Every structure is written in C-alpha cells, then in structure tokens.
C-alpha positions in Angstrom: 8.5 2.8 -27.9 5.9 0.5 -26.0 3.2 2.2 -23.5 1.7 0.3 -21.2 -0.1 -0.1 -17.9 1.3 -2.0 -15.2 -1.2 -3.0 -12.2 -1.2 -5.6 -10.0 -2.9 -6.5 -6.2 -6.5 -5.6 -7.1 -7.6 -8.3 -4.5 -11.3 -7.9 -5.7 -14.1 -9.0 -3.3 -11.5 -8.9 -0.3 -13.9 -8.7 3.0 -12.8 -5.6 4.5 -13.6 -7.2 8.0 -12.1 -4.4 9.9 -15.8 -2.2 8.4 -19.3 -2.4 9.0 -21.2 -5.0 6.8 -22.8 -2.4 4.8 -19.3 -0.4 4.2 -17.7 -3.4 3.6 -20.0 -4.1 0.7 -19.7 -0.8 -0.3 -16.2 -1.2 -0.5 -16.3 -4.0 -2.7 -18.4 -2.0 -5.3 -15.8 0.5 -5.1 -13.2 -2.4 -6.0 -15.0 -3.1 -9.2 -15.0 0.7 -10.2 -11.3 0.3 -10.6 -11.5 -1.6 -13.3 -13.5 1.0 -15.1 -10.9 3.6 -14.3 -8.1 1.2 -15.4 -9.9 1.1 -18.6 -10.2 4.8 -18.9 -6.6 5.0 -18.2 -5.6 2.8 -20.8 -7.6 4.9 -23.3 -6.3 7.9 -22.1 -2.9 7.3 -22.6 -3.5 5.8 -25.6 -1.6 2.4 -24.1 -0.3 -0.5 -26.3 -0.7 -3.1 -23.4 -1.8 -3.9 -20.1 0.1 -6.4 -17.8 -1.9 -7.3 -14.5 1.0 -9.0 -12.2 -1.5 -11.3 -10.3 -4.0 -11.4 -7.4 -6.6 -9.5 -9.2 -9.1 -11.6 -7.0 -8.8 -12.3 -3.5 -9.6 -15.5 -3.5 -11.6 -18.4 -4.7 -15.1 -17.5 -3.8 -15.9 -14.4 -6.5 -19.6 -12.6 -6.7 -21.1 -13.0 -9.9 -21.1 -9.0 -10.0 -17.4 -9.1 -10.3 -17.0 -11.9 -13.0 -19.5 -9.6 -15.0 -17.4 -6.5 -14.4 -13.7 -8.5 -15.0 -15.7 -9.6 -18.6 -17.2 -6.5 -19.4 -14.6 -3.8 -18.6 -11.2 -5.5 -19.0 -12.9 -6.4 -23.1 -13.9 -2.4 -23.2 -10.0 -2.0 -22.8 -8.5 -1.0 -26.3 -5.3 -3.1 -26.0 -4.3 -6.7 -25.0 -5.1 -7.3 -21.4 -2.3 -10.0 -20.3 -2.8 -11.6 -16.8 -0.7 -13.7 -14.8 -2.2 -15.3 -11.6 -0.9 -15.1 -8.3 -1.2 -17.0 -5.0 -4.3 -15.6 -4.1 -6.3 -16.6 -7.6 -3.9 -19.4 -8.9 -5.2 -21.0 -12.0 -7.2 -24.0 -11.5 -9.3 -26.0 -13.4 -12.4 -24.4 -11.3 -10.6 -21.2 -10.7 -12.0 -17.8 -12.5 -9.6 -17.8 -15.1 -10.6 -20.9 -16.6 -14.3 -20.9 -16.1 -15.2 -17.5 -17.5 -15.5 -16.5 -21.1 -13.0 -14.1 -21.8 -13.0 -11.6 -24.1 -10.6 -11.6 -27.1 -8.3 -9.0 -26.5 -7.7 -10.8 -22.2 -5.1 -13.5 -22.5 -4.5 -15.3 -19.2 -0.9 -17.2 -18.8 -1.8 -20.8 -16.8 1.2 -23.0 -16.7 3.9 -22.4 -14.1 6.8 -22.3 -16.8 7.0 -19.1 -18.7 4.7 -18.8 -21.9 5.3 -16.1 -24.7 3.1 -14.5 -26.2 4.2 -12.1 -29.5 2.9 -8.6 -30.8 4.6 -8.3 -34.4 3.0 -5.4 -34.8 4.2 -3.7 -31.6 7.7 -5.7 -31.9 7.3 -7.0 -28.7 6.9 -10.1 -26.8 5.7 -10.7 -23.6 6.4 -13.5 -21.5 4.2 -14.7 -17.9 3.5 -17.5 -15.9 0.9 -18.7 -13.2 0.6 -19.8 -9.5 -1.2 -23.2 -9.8 -1.3 -23.5 -6.2 -1.5 -21.4 -3.4 2.3 -21.6 -2.8 5.3 -21.8 -5.0 9.3 -22.1 -4.2 10.9 -22.2 -7.1 12.4 -18.9 -8.7 10.3 -18.1 -11.6 13.2 -16.9 -13.8 15.5 -19.3 -12.8 17.7 -20.3 -16.0 15.2 -18.1 -17.9 16.2 -15.9 -20.7 14.5 -13.8 -23.0 14.9 -14.2 -26.9 13.2 -12.8 -30.0 14.2 -11.1 -33.3 17.0 -8.0 -32.9 15.2 -4.7 -32.0 11.8 -6.1 -30.2 11.0 -5.1 -26.7 11.0 -8.3 -24.4 8.5 -7.6 -21.2 7.2 -10.3 -18.7 4.6 -10.4 -16.1 4.7 -12.2 -12.8 3.8 -12.5 -9.6 6.3 -13.4 -7.0 8.9 -11.9 -4.4 12.3 -10.4 -5.7 14.6 -10.9 -3.3 12.2 -13.2 -1.6 13.3 -16.5 0.3 9.5 -17.5 1.2 7.1 -19.8 -0.6 5.5 -17.3 -2.8 8.2 -17.6 -6.2 11.1 -16.3 -4.9 13.1 -13.7 -7.5 17.1 -13.5 -7.4 18.5 -10.1 -8.6 20.9 -12.5 -10.3 18.0 -13.9 -12.6 16.5 -10.8 -13.0 19.7 -9.2 -14.2 20.3 -12.5 -16.4 16.4 -12.5 -17.4 17.2 -10.4 -21.1 14.0 -8.7 -20.3 13.6 -4.7 -20.9 11.0 -4.5 -18.4 9.6 -7.0 -15.6 6.1 -6.3 -14.3 6.1 -7.5 -10.9 2.9 -8.2 -8.5 2.9 -9.2 -4.9 4.6 -6.3 -3.0 1.7 -4.3 -1.7 3.8 -1.0 -1.9 4.9 1.0 -5.2 8.6 0.1 -5.5 9.5 2.7 -8.0 11.2 2.0 -11.2 14.5 -0.4 -10.5 17.3 -1.9 -12.2 19.3 -5.1 -12.0 21.6 -5.4 -14.9 20.2 -4.3 -18.0 16.6 -4.9 -16.7 14.3 -2.5 -15.5 11.4 -3.8 -12.6 9.1 -2.6 -10.7 5.9 -3.1 -8.2 3.0 -0.7 -8.8 1.2 -1.6 -5.2 -2.0 -2.3 -5.0 -4.6 0.1 -6.4 -6.6 0.3 -3.7 -5.7 -0.4 0.3 -7.6 -2.7 2.0 -6.4 -1.9 5.5 -4.1 0.3 7.5 -0.7 -1.4 6.6 -1.8 -0.1 3.1 -1.6 3.8 3.7 -1.5 6.7 1.1 -2.5 7.2 -2.5 -2.5 4.1 -4.2 -2.6 3.2 -7.8 -0.8 1.8 -10.9 2.5 2.5 -13.1 2.5 4.1 -16.5 5.5 2.6 -18.3 7.2 3.7 -21.5 9.5 0.9 -22.7 12.0 0.1 -25.4 15.2 -2.1 -25.7 18.0 -1.1 -23.0 15.5 2.0 -21.8 12.5 2.4 -19.5 10.5 5.1 -17.6 7.9 5.0 -15.4 5.3 7.2 -14.1 3.1 6.0 -10.5 -0.8 7.1 -11.0 -3.3 7.2 -8.5 -6.4 5.1 -9.0 -8.0 4.7 -5.7 -11.5 5.6 -4.8 -10.4 6.0 -0.9 -7.5 6.3 1.0 -6.4 4.4 4.3 -4.7 7.1 6.9 -3.1 7.1 9.8 -3.4 10.9 11.6 -2.3 12.3 15.0 -3.9 14.6 17.2 -1.2 15.8 20.3 -3.3 17.2 23.3 0.4 17.7 25.3 -0.3 21.1 27.1 -4.3 20.8 28.0 -5.3 21.2 24.4 -8.9 20.5 23.9 -9.2 16.9 22.5 -12.2 17.7 20.0 -11.0 20.6 18.6 -7.3 19.5 17.8 -9.0 16.5 16.5 -11.0 18.6 13.9 -7.9 20.6 13.6 -6.2 17.2 12.1 -9.0 16.1 10.2 -8.9 18.4 7.4 -11.7 18.2 4.7 -8.6 16.1 2.2 -9.9 13.1 4.4 -13.6 13.6 3.9 -13.8 10.6 1.6 -10.8 8.5 3.1 -10.7 5.5 5.7 -8.9 7.4 9.1 -7.3 6.5 12.3 -6.9 9.3 14.5 -4.8 8.3 17.2 -4.4 11.1 20.3 -0.8 11.5 21.8 0.9 13.5 24.2 0.1 14.3 27.9 -3.4 14.6 29.0 -4.8 15.6 32.2 -6.0 12.6 34.9 -8.9 11.2 33.0 -8.6 9.3 30.3 -10.3 10.5 26.8 -13.9 9.5 26.2 -13.5 8.3 22.8 -17.3 7.3 22.3 -18.3 10.6 23.0 -15.3 12.0 20.5 -16.1 9.4 17.7 -20.4 11.2 17.6 -18.9 14.5 17.7 -16.4 13.6 15.0 -19.0 12.1 12.8 -18.8 12.9 8.8 -15.4 14.0 8.8 -14.2 11.0 7.4 -15.4 8.3 5.2 -15.0 6.2 8.1 -13.1 6.7 11.8 -11.7 5.1 14.7 -10.3 6.9 17.5 -7.0 5.6 19.4 -6.1 6.9 22.5 -2.1 6.7 23.2 -1.8 9.6 25.6 -0.5 9.5 29.0 -1.5 11.0 32.2 0.5 13.9 33.3 2.2 14.6 35.9 3.8 17.2 38.3 6.8 17.9 37.8 7.5 20.1 40.5 5.9 18.0 43.3 9.1 16.5 44.8 10.9 20.1 44.8 10.7 21.0 48.6 11.9 17.5 49.4 15.6 17.7 51.3 17.0 15.5 48.6 19.3 15.5 45.2 15.7 15.2 43.5 14.8 18.4 44.8 17.9 20.5 45.1 17.7 19.4 40.8 14.3 20.8 40.8 14.6 24.0 42.6 17.5 25.0 40.2 15.8 23.6 37.6 12.7 26.0 38.5 15.0 29.0 39.3 16.1 28.7 35.5 12.2 27.9 34.1 11.5 31.2 35.7 13.8 33.4 34.4 13.1 31.7 30.5 9.4 30.8 30.5 9.0 30.2 26.8 12.1 27.9 26.8 10.6 24.6 26.1 13.8 22.8 26.4 14.3 23.4 29.7 10.9 21.4 30.6 12.5 19.0 28.4 15.7 19.0 30.7 13.4 18.3 34.1 11.7 15.7 32.8 14.8 13.9 31.7 16.3 14.8 34.5 13.8 13.3 36.7 14.3 10.2 34.4 17.6 9.7 35.6 17.5 10.5 38.7 14.3 8.5 39.9 15.8 4.7 39.1 16.1 5.2 35.4 12.7 5.2 34.8 11.8 6.5 31.4 9.6 9.4 30.9 8.9 9.6 27.0 9.4 13.2 26.0 
C-alpha cells in the first residue's frame, strides 16, 4: 500500500486583486505557509510520496521569498516530491523550475511526453509530464499505457482537463481507462472531485488548497491517498488558512439589517473572507451598506456587502377597486383575517397579483 499526498493548484504569489494591498500581501505570505502545512501533513501521515499536479505557481513572476520557501520546505518533506508543471507555471528554460537549485528529494517533470520515475523500495512507478507552454491541445494520455514489474503500484501526476475539449491538455475517459494506472493524480480544476474511476484506474482532482476568490468557496485542501494495484482510497484533508464564504441575510418582514447580519456572521467566520448578500423585501429606502460595513467591522477577516433586496409594496393598495384585482384582494383579505399566521396565503396574494397584472413576475 502506497501512502501519498496529492495536491495541486497552489497558485503561489497570486495578486489577490480583490483585496486591499496590505491584505493581498498578507494573503501571499499565508499562501507560502501552505507549504509548511503540506510538509507537516506528509510527516504526520508518514507519506511515501507527495504528488503536486501543476500550477504550484500562479505565473512566471515569483517573489524571492516564495522561491526560498519552496526550496526549503519541500526539502524538509521526508519523502520524494514529484511536480508536474501546469499551464500557469510551464517548464521552460527561464522558469523557476529550471533556475532553482532544488533539494534532492524533489523531482520535476520537464517534458510533454510522460516520463517515469521508479521507486524499487516502494514497488512503485510514477509517470508525469509538464506543460512547456501556457496551452496544450492534445491528450497527454493518448496512446499511453503504464508498464512495469508485476505487483508494482502504477501512479501518474498530470495537469489537464478530464473530459475537457479546450487547450489545457484535455484528457478523455477512454485514455484514463486504457492507461493501466492504479491512480491518476490530476490538477487544473479547483474544486475537489472526490475519487473517480474509469475502467480499473482511479483518479481525482484535490482542488486548490486555498481559495483566492468567491468562485472558490468553502474548505480547500489536498487528498490523502492510499493506493495499491487494483484498489485506492481517498480522504480530503482541509489545508486552507482562510475560506471564502458567500452568506445571505434576509431582511423580509422588517427585520433590522444590522442585527440580521450580526446573527449570520457567526464566530466561525471570523478568520474568513466573506461576502454578505442582503436579500428579501425591505422598506422604500435602500440599505446603507457603507454604514453597515463599518458597524460589522471585525466580524470577518475581510467583508464585502451586496444589496439584493427589493422595495416592498402594499399588497392591498388596490383592494377597493371595482375590478377583478380588487375582487381578488377582498377575497384574500377575508381569508388572511381568518388565518393570520398562514404565510402561504401571503404568497398566494403575491402570485395572484402577478397573474392579474399583465403577467408581471413578482419574486416570492
């Protein structure tokens, strides 16, 4: 049984353009701390291998501190580390991968054609390749089949799009099924896929280990994999320092926006980057987002507010009209007086008005 840590898409030195400059700088420092947590996890789980499936760096512009952290921290991992450069950090003659003096335990794949590294003591072989440019249109597993001694575990680490059709190394299901691999460690997709299977080959995306925007919400991390010929298990291990969260605060019914927001922003979100979206029906005046943001300061590490509320309307304003609408409202008002706690009747009034008033769509 091979124990391995599978990570991808660290995107170190991301710009974090949606944050204030000081916060963006802090987030880049915190990204480097991911490497230390990765090393600690590898030690704690007594991993045999660490596979990093590309986009370890966000681009070709890398801070000196990041290069130092990479060389030092990956070198402290007590097992081999294999890196398959991706579309954001392709292997070129001028890339950090070629320029940096890497520790002996780090192997970086450098060609588009799959290369093999054997570990006889583990009875394991690992194939990998590299992006050598920002785009690649062919399937890196087309025609590939892993071969090796009987009883060895066959692994691969690649950056690409499973079932994709674009120019980021699209990998077909047929290629995965015919690869002869026991486990395929993929990178490029920032959401954890969970353990998948095509034919006899298991594969997965771990997702990114740290969110960078509101399209990457919730817990982020890496996968702990146990693999052997014909069998594989996977465990998602959170690794992120902060989470991006999108939360909602419904102010329907005259609820106080500030108190509603305070109730939603629980202590569990204090270290997170949050976007709080106010929804529902409010009074005639729009929300004072600037004032609310000041009063909510400190509830999250970073907080942005959005107003998605709608101005309320007097549902009964036309009740005295000599019209079908007036007749409908008088009938519904009588029912509402009999059942004042029946919220479904209020909904029925709204939808009834929508049907009567030229098909106007009134949101529930």
